[in-house]
C-alpha positions, 0 to 999 in steps of 0.5 A, a space after each residue: 181601458 182599451 176599446 177594440 172595434 170589430 166588424 159586425 160580420 166578425 162579431 156575429 161569427 164569434 157570437 155563433 161560435 160561442 153559442 155552438 160551444 155553449 150548446 156542446 157543453 150543455 149536451 156533454 154535461 146534461 142540463 137535467 142530470 142529477 148534480 152533486 150536492 155540496 155543503 158548507 162548514 156549518 152544515 157539515 158540523 151540524 150534520 155530524 154533530 162536531 165542532 169546527 175545530 174537529 172538522 178542520 182536523 178532518 180536512 187536515 188529516 184527509 179524513 174528509 175530502 173538500 174543495 176550497 173556493 177563496 176562503 170557503 170550504 165545501 164538502 160533497 154529500 156523497 163524501 160525508 155519507 162515505 165517512 158516516 158509513 165507514 165510522 159505523 160500528 158493525 154488530 158482531 153476530 
């Protein structure tokens, strides 16, 4: 492991710039905005009353969009709501 020494003045400037950057990101993203809710495999299977294999088929054929971090898959609640609304059979009048 390398150790790098810098002047305290330089460190304070870097710290100030990072704080400014952090403040700008918070302003752009908004700290109190409604955040999208995400569900894991088990939650989606329970909600849709499907097996894990069926959920995998939905992922494979693009029926349900997902994001993957490492080996875990996550699904947006809004995407699940769209899937449900598209699969409902409409009454004919």
